[in-house]
C-alpha atoms as one frame of an Amber mdcrd trajectory, in Angstrom:
protein
 -11.592 -43.181  25.017  -9.578 -45.195  27.728  -6.399 -44.156  27.998  -3.960
 -46.051  30.369  -1.672 -43.036  31.500   1.463 -44.955  30.667   2.116 -46.670
  27.333   1.814 -43.864  25.035   2.774 -40.994  27.818   4.857 -41.387  30.358
   6.957 -44.165  29.558   7.245 -42.505  26.411   9.078 -39.134  27.361  12.623
 -39.401  28.732  13.214 -37.113  32.173  12.890 -34.477  32.401   9.465 -34.910
  31.475   7.058 -31.289  31.365   3.612 -30.966  32.135   3.037 -29.972  27.978
   3.918 -33.383  27.466   1.581 -34.869  30.027  -1.060 -32.562  28.000  -0.330
 -34.352  24.897  -2.989 -37.211  25.993  -5.255 -34.398  25.656  -4.354 -32.364
  23.227  -4.278 -35.938  20.732  -8.336 -35.712  21.150  -8.993 -32.479  20.622
 -11.285 -32.003  17.583 -12.386 -35.371  18.087 -16.191 -36.601  18.693 -14.339
 -38.289  22.235 -16.933 -36.994  25.209 -14.879 -38.238  27.754 -11.652 -39.531
  28.946 -11.366 -42.707  31.074  -7.596 -42.053  32.997  -6.150 -45.158  34.636
  -4.928 -44.486  38.159  -1.324 -45.788  37.127  -1.034 -49.675  37.488  -3.889
 -50.387  39.784  -1.585 -51.317  42.633   0.291 -48.274  42.402  -0.557 -44.744
  41.156   0.533 -42.526  38.954  -0.154 -39.036  40.535   0.473 -37.649  43.935
  -1.554 -39.656  46.115  -1.257 -39.989  49.744  -3.809 -42.874  50.792  -2.034
 -45.190  47.883   1.116 -45.835  47.212   2.631 -44.521  44.478   4.559 -45.898
  41.402   7.969 -47.086  42.503   8.470 -45.785  45.872   9.376 -49.383  47.207
  11.965 -49.969  44.373  15.452 -50.218  44.906  16.651 -51.691  41.959  14.862
 -51.924  38.587  14.216 -55.328  36.438  13.161 -52.768  33.701  14.324 -49.213
  32.689  11.032 -48.097  31.419   9.793 -48.411  34.980  12.465 -46.607  36.069
  11.617 -43.829  33.747   7.498 -43.418  34.743   8.906 -43.531  38.872  11.386
 -40.620  37.557   8.821 -38.829  35.662   6.564 -38.639  38.092   8.566 -37.315
  41.053   9.931 -34.489  38.868   6.372 -33.914  38.031   4.911 -33.850  41.583
   8.268 -32.226  42.688   7.481 -29.030  40.598   3.738 -29.090  41.343   2.707
 -30.759  38.450   0.422 -33.816  39.761  -0.485 -35.559  36.475  -3.995 -36.180
  37.242  -4.767 -32.392  38.092  -2.843 -31.584  34.391  -5.486 -34.110  33.064
  -8.611 -32.820  34.681  -7.763 -29.389  33.884  -6.843 -30.103  30.145  -9.182
 -32.019  29.009 -12.015 -29.780  30.641 -10.154 -26.678  28.334 -10.657 -29.029
  25.348 -14.037 -29.599  25.984 -14.044 -33.497  27.409 -15.153 -34.322  30.536
 -12.811 -36.438  32.995 -12.999 -39.646  34.541 -10.550 -41.556  36.709 -10.486
 -45.532  36.032  -9.275 -47.656  38.938  -8.406 -50.862  38.200  -9.899 -53.330
  40.688  -7.922 -56.172  41.047  -5.254 -58.253  39.952  -2.550 -60.985  40.777
   0.373 -61.220  43.052   4.207 -60.338  42.083   6.821 -60.887  44.676   8.980
 -58.565  45.731  11.827 -57.333  42.846   9.838 -59.452  40.240   7.644 -56.071
  39.381   7.933 -52.637  40.402   4.684 -51.474  39.889   3.255 -53.313  42.985
   2.534 -52.085  46.486   3.414 -52.716  49.944   0.162 -53.644  50.650   0.124
 -56.704  48.084   3.437 -57.676  49.478   2.285 -57.400  53.168  -1.262 -58.959
  52.839  -0.656 -62.370  51.285  -3.469 -63.886  53.740  -6.370 -61.434  52.032
  -5.576 -63.634  48.733  -8.795 -65.616  47.630  -6.680 -68.961  47.440  -4.861
 -68.186  50.731  -4.776 -71.343  52.858  -7.573 -72.779  49.754  -7.751 -75.739
  47.961  -8.206 -73.937  44.852  -7.260 -75.052  41.123  -3.413 -73.869  40.412
  -4.880 -73.182  36.655  -7.281 -70.124  38.025  -5.962 -67.065  37.092  -7.489
 -65.781  40.412  -5.335 -67.730  43.121  -3.586 -64.462  44.050  -5.797 -61.460
  43.339  -7.225 -59.777  46.333 -10.562 -61.532  48.102 -13.184 -58.599  48.377
 -14.887 -60.675  50.985 -12.087 -58.805  53.055 -13.118 -55.559  54.454  -9.458
 -54.365  54.529  -9.378 -55.259  50.681 -12.734 -52.968  50.126 -11.123 -49.867
  52.481  -7.765 -49.969  50.613  -9.823 -49.911  47.318 -12.291 -46.875  48.475
  -9.560 -44.819  50.178  -8.090 -43.934  46.836 -11.254 -43.493  44.830 -12.677
 -41.354  48.080  -9.087 -39.066  47.651  -9.361 -38.677  44.066 -12.820 -37.221
  44.469 -12.565 -34.708  47.209  -9.236 -33.700  45.695  -9.055 -33.386  41.861
 -12.179 -31.927  39.619 -13.152 -34.879  38.060 -16.502 -35.386  36.526 -16.678
 -39.132  37.549 -14.975 -42.006  38.164 -14.982 -45.378  36.801 -14.612 -49.065
  38.665 -12.824 -51.270  36.481 -13.858 -54.734  36.684 -12.516 -56.317  33.464
  -9.377 -55.068  32.866  -7.866 -58.398  34.284  -9.400 -61.438  34.716 -12.377
 -60.473  36.428 -12.031 -62.288  39.714 -13.245 -61.054  42.971 -14.049 -63.748
  45.125 -13.442 -67.441  45.975 -15.335 -69.536  42.898 -17.120 -71.191  45.562
 -18.274 -68.176  47.088 -18.739 -65.914  44.578 -22.561 -66.167  44.663 -23.122
 -65.187  48.031 -20.388 -62.714  47.809 -22.537 -60.472  45.257 -24.330 -59.010
  48.267 -20.742 -58.113  49.619 -19.817 -56.479  46.210 -23.125 -54.856  45.757
 -23.150 -52.506  48.933 -19.525 -51.593  47.864 -20.608 -50.257  44.895 -23.351
 -48.595  46.354 -20.758 -46.962  49.112 -18.737 -45.847  46.078 -21.882 -44.439
  44.259 -22.976 -42.641  47.418 -19.584 -40.923  47.737 -19.203 -40.165  43.952
 -22.532 -38.102  44.385 -21.866 -36.547  47.801 -18.715 -35.205  46.029 -21.179
 -33.589  43.547 -24.136 -34.356  42.265 -23.665 -34.389  38.363 -20.343 -36.795
  38.592 -21.242 -39.979  37.790 -20.282 -43.503  38.507 -19.523 -46.306  35.550
 -18.650 -49.461  35.465 -16.743 -51.989  33.516 -17.983 -55.252  33.644 -17.950
 -58.716  31.540 -20.692 -57.795  28.645 -22.117 -61.494  29.708 -24.134 -60.981
  32.339 -23.366 -64.858  33.499 -19.951 -64.205  33.430 -20.523 -60.998  36.029
 -22.633 -63.260  38.113 -20.123 -65.630  38.493 -17.262 -63.282  39.271 -19.695
 -61.868  42.453 -20.536 -58.942  39.894 -24.312 -58.614  39.481 -24.725 -55.580
  37.510 -28.744 -56.751  36.876 -29.290 -55.258  40.897 -26.366 -52.238  40.518
 -28.986 -51.000  37.615 -32.241 -51.805  39.533 -31.165 -50.248  42.443 -29.616
 -46.886  41.005 -26.418 -47.190  42.038 -24.405 -46.890  38.529 -25.128 -44.393
  35.735 -23.000 -46.070  33.138 -22.551 -50.099  32.851 -19.675 -50.191  30.060
 -20.032 -54.171  28.568 -16.420 -55.574  27.450 -17.114 -59.041  25.671 -13.370
 -60.027  26.446 -11.029 -58.467  29.366  -8.069 -55.956  28.982  -6.795 -55.192
  25.167  -8.977 -57.245  23.202  -9.976 -58.571  21.104 -12.501 -56.475  19.139
 -15.718 -58.878  18.640 -18.759 -57.697  16.220 -20.810 -60.750  18.012 -20.943
 -59.544  21.736 -24.082 -59.408  22.574 -25.493 -56.044  24.724 -29.407 -56.985
  24.982 -29.666 -58.407  28.105 -28.089 -54.851  29.752 -30.144 -53.185  27.590
 -33.231 -54.725  28.551 -31.898 -54.424  32.506 -31.989 -50.811  31.766 -34.970
 -50.149  30.088 -37.237 -47.473  32.534 -33.859 -46.562  34.310 -31.293 -43.470
  34.116 -28.478 -46.305  33.515 -26.668 -45.752  30.033 -25.348 -48.779  28.587
 -22.133 -48.598  26.403 -20.483 -51.475  24.364 -16.652 -51.632  24.207 -14.917
 -51.775  21.079 -11.163 -53.257  22.000  -8.307 -52.164  19.640  -5.703 -55.310
  19.780  -7.046 -57.461  17.003  -3.434 -59.452  16.730  -4.342 -61.884  14.374
  -1.682 -63.247  11.698  -2.362 -60.503   9.143  -3.068 -57.589  11.499  -2.652
 -55.682  14.652  -5.287 -53.427  14.680  -8.318 -53.589  12.974  -9.501 -51.530
   9.784 -11.506 -48.982   9.667 -14.295 -51.259   7.788 -13.971 -53.861  10.826
 -14.537 -51.125  13.420 -17.662 -49.742  11.152 -18.955 -53.364  11.296 -18.622
 -53.830  15.199 -20.177 -49.965  16.089 -22.949 -51.184  13.581 -23.812 -54.309
  15.497 -24.163 -52.360  18.679 -26.027 -49.558  17.718 -28.401 -51.931  16.253
 -28.588 -53.752  19.461 -29.655 -50.369  21.086 -26.503 -49.336  23.315 -25.902
 -45.565  24.685 -22.654 -45.157  23.576 -19.205 -46.624  22.803 -16.215 -47.249
  25.316 -12.945 -47.413  23.177 -10.864 -49.951  24.905  -7.121 -49.833  24.447
  -6.996 -47.634  21.874  -4.101 -46.081  22.832  -2.772 -49.009  20.643  -3.205
 -46.893  17.426  -0.586 -44.419  18.747   1.207 -42.619  16.996  -2.367 -41.764
  15.377  -2.512 -41.250  11.708  -4.738 -39.685   9.690  -6.936 -42.777   9.252
  -7.450 -43.379  13.341  -9.075 -39.985  13.308 -11.395 -40.887  10.377 -12.426
 -43.642  12.581 -13.153 -41.236  15.577 -15.127 -38.698  12.888 -17.653 -41.836
  11.839 -17.992 -43.535  15.143 -21.108 -41.454  16.940 -22.894 -41.648  13.450
 -24.805 -45.036  12.666 -26.188 -43.338  10.224 -23.069 -42.020   8.063 -21.345
 -45.847   8.903 -24.545 -47.772   7.412 -23.446 -47.311   3.705 -19.852 -47.675
   4.035 -17.907 -50.766   3.420 -17.732 -53.047   6.394 -16.077 -56.139   7.423
 -17.858 -58.184  10.231 -15.844 -61.137  11.247 -16.079 -63.979  14.061 -13.512
 -63.571  17.132 -11.138 -66.905  16.802  -7.372 -67.683  17.996  -5.201 -64.676
  18.016  -2.153 -63.731  19.871  -4.124 -62.373  22.999  -5.604 -64.908  25.204
  -9.454 -64.559  25.775 -10.484 -67.580  28.172  -7.972 -66.083  30.699 -11.513
 -65.993  33.559 -12.042 -69.478  34.429 -14.846 -68.071  36.301 -17.420 -68.424
  33.541 -15.253 -69.072  30.355 -16.059 -67.476  27.186 -17.020 -70.045  24.494
 -15.472 -68.946  21.158 -17.198 -70.266  17.990 -14.070 -70.480  16.300 -12.006
 -72.430  15.702 -14.209 -75.256  15.637 -13.159 -78.924  14.631 -14.626 -80.426
  11.770 -15.839 -84.541  12.103 -16.789 -86.162   9.112 -20.934 -85.922   8.330
 -20.996 -83.521  11.401 -22.075 -79.831  10.271 -20.413 -77.099  12.344 -22.796
 -74.112  12.845 -21.638 -70.360  13.282 -23.976 -67.334  13.967 -23.078 -63.755
  13.498 -24.971 -60.597  13.495 -24.855 -58.597  10.111 -26.461 -54.642  10.547
 -26.549 -53.638   7.053 -29.683 -53.498   5.367 -28.352 -54.335   1.567 -32.283
 -54.513   0.205 -32.005 -50.829   1.314 -29.139 -50.235  -0.254 -29.112 -52.415
  -3.473 -32.675 -50.243  -4.215 -30.160 -47.045  -4.871 -27.721 -49.443  -6.704
 -25.007 -48.431  -4.322 -24.004 -52.322  -2.979 -20.974 -53.208  -5.238 -20.338
 -56.736  -3.916 -20.575 -58.665  -0.767 -18.025 -61.488   0.025 -18.114 -64.398
   2.510 -14.159 -66.049   3.204 -13.895 -68.984   5.417 -10.548 -70.263   5.931
 -10.166 -73.994   6.763  -6.693 -75.209   8.515  -6.370 -79.051   8.447  -7.168
 -79.287   4.946  -5.931 -81.004   2.113  -7.276 -81.434  -1.900  -8.753 -84.564
  -0.960 -10.634 -83.312   1.824 -14.662 -82.605   0.334 -16.748 -79.290   2.103
 -19.885 -78.288   1.830 -20.979 -74.589   2.757 -24.511 -73.015   3.243 -25.531
 -69.394   4.419 -28.982 -69.179   6.213 -30.097 -72.622   4.496 -28.690 -71.852
   1.144 -26.577 -73.537  -0.771 -23.040 -72.079  -1.775 -20.861 -72.367  -4.313
 -17.062 -71.464  -3.878 -16.259 -68.558  -6.411 -12.449 -68.956  -5.909 -10.235
 -70.617  -3.508  -6.616 -69.552  -2.217  -4.052 -72.026  -1.089  -1.901 -71.116
   1.727  -1.368 -74.687   2.938   2.359 -73.388   2.813   3.530 -70.058   3.130
   7.587 -68.542   3.369   6.496 -65.837   5.342   3.503 -63.760   6.623   2.756
 -60.625   7.785   2.707 -61.241  11.244   2.960 -65.139  11.771   2.297 -67.973
   9.761  -1.011 -69.870   9.915  -1.648 -70.961   6.822  -5.174 -73.791   5.552
  -7.596 -72.923   2.759  -9.525 -69.805   1.788 -12.894 -70.470   0.483 -13.839
 -67.497  -1.088 -17.580 -66.729  -2.132 -18.948 -63.846  -4.020 -22.478 -63.789
  -3.316 -25.332 -62.669  -4.897 -28.480 -61.510  -3.872 -30.465 -64.606  -3.086
 -27.489 -65.353  -1.090 -26.740 -62.313   1.024 -26.922 -62.359   4.276 -29.837
 -61.070   6.163 -30.045 -58.033   8.233 -29.627 -59.475  11.740 -28.728 -62.730
  12.743 -27.367 -65.319  10.275 -26.121 -69.006  10.756 -23.605 -70.397   8.601
 -23.201 -74.261   8.299 -20.024 -75.965   7.366 -20.279 -79.908   6.760 -17.156
 -82.101   6.117 -18.582 -84.958   4.125 -14.701 -86.505   3.111 -11.908 -86.438
   4.728  -7.998 -87.754   3.704  -7.644 -90.422   5.673  -3.801 -90.121   5.572
  -3.376 -87.116   7.105  -3.154 -86.789  11.036  -4.830 -83.401  12.757  -8.282
 -82.090  12.985  -9.467 -80.260   9.724 -11.445 -76.851  11.544 -13.164 -73.713
  10.435 -10.608 -70.892  11.543 -11.966 -67.647  10.081 -15.406 -66.160   8.470
 -15.130 -62.986   7.091 -18.266 -61.018   5.278 -16.544 -58.140   3.466 -19.233
 -55.607   1.977 -18.500 -53.050   0.046 -20.153 -50.155  -1.440 -20.601 -47.299
  -4.192 -21.103 -43.508  -3.541 -23.836 -43.641  -5.662 -24.955 -45.546  -8.716
 -22.261 -46.556 -11.606 -19.383 -44.529  -8.851 -15.880 -45.995  -9.618 -14.429
 -47.959  -6.958 -11.104 -46.680  -7.734  -8.788 -44.104  -5.623  -8.888 -46.062
  -2.983  -5.362 -47.233  -1.419  -5.059 -50.178   0.479  -2.014 -48.840   3.058
  -2.268 -52.650   4.693  -0.334 -54.883   2.174  -1.352 -58.577   2.775  -4.177
 -58.526   5.268  -7.439 -58.383   3.374  -5.877 -59.389  -0.428  -7.797 -62.549
  -0.605 -10.684 -59.991  -1.175  -9.833 -60.267  -4.867 -12.116 -62.497  -7.078
């Protein structure tokens, strides 16, 4: 469980904060299947624990541009002054409740000038020459221009000193290097390939330090799930695994807070870990941020987890799940099911292909993520979309458990004059219902619109377990309309019964709007 130590904790409590309020981060997860709490050390540049080798949050600030940053500083200093180091509190409380505790260091992010961001450090202010784009010809659009360049010994030493201090002074169970929370950028793009050896040697140094500090301690690394993207950033997870210098590799499709993705592919990482002691965990993010929902529903989370288990991941990493705070019963229901693919198997699921949302997903120009959606439709040119489904519908149908299977496709830029054809795995689909959202006076979050095509699939047209191929063809377009017509959303909604002839009643939709279009 990923906790950033800030948004649902030190930001929330007005000074004076108390020890038991820090402990709430653990208390709220007590009794759940969470095995390990991954605890972020401040913001990465400055820390929210009593560091002596790094810099404490806000130590260099005289005037605060945002009051919540000042609150975090005041709370930190109050706790430290009374001998209640937040990191020490969390370590001990996690162990008391049967959880492992892994500090997590955000390894890199961009520059903020003095006075602009009170979370930044003097090390960043005073070492602009250590940035990737310093005195180099570099595209201004690339996010890594003001990131620290790990080819410099000073950069690696500054990061290592913080890690080593934590390992020496706190009762941790390991350490997590987070390469992926922001854009995964560590070297100039022209030098990333040659710099992989530099990063591998640094990871080896951290690993050996972790093991020397405690033989049972582990090193976890959070990286892009796509190995090619990792390599483009100067990271070489296959080499780390083969050398045995990482214990857990957390693959994350998109960086930072999301969005979640049931189509993420962990198979190359899993193959690289075969016959080794390294475990591969798949990251499930929480920030859907669509026009209808901020957070994914339990049905969506089940679909994601099921697809990850089908690939053979060793565990799940719940990235940014503190966004569910304050935690309600449905949050705990999700947590209860997650470790059990057999329990999830005959439960409702919603598979979806990632599309545009309020969260940017192409923030790393060092090996961009090529999203399948939105997909522009041109006349007589077929758009192909791939997605995996882990459900064995034939198996559950043999027990009369399948209630219905719905496919929903949203096309934007569509008018009534347009003509579309759809096929799933080569079989033509007939529309069961259309819902016109060309214009809306209001929307649950923000307005997108478009035309929804709803298909109630019979057994012949059910998706396969494994890879599925949806093809969309625009055969005629309204000649009087400017702009593109495109496929924006694809959602597969599988609904189950508890047993033959059970009713579907008694289930209450708590979200008005997100999937009311599932009604047929």
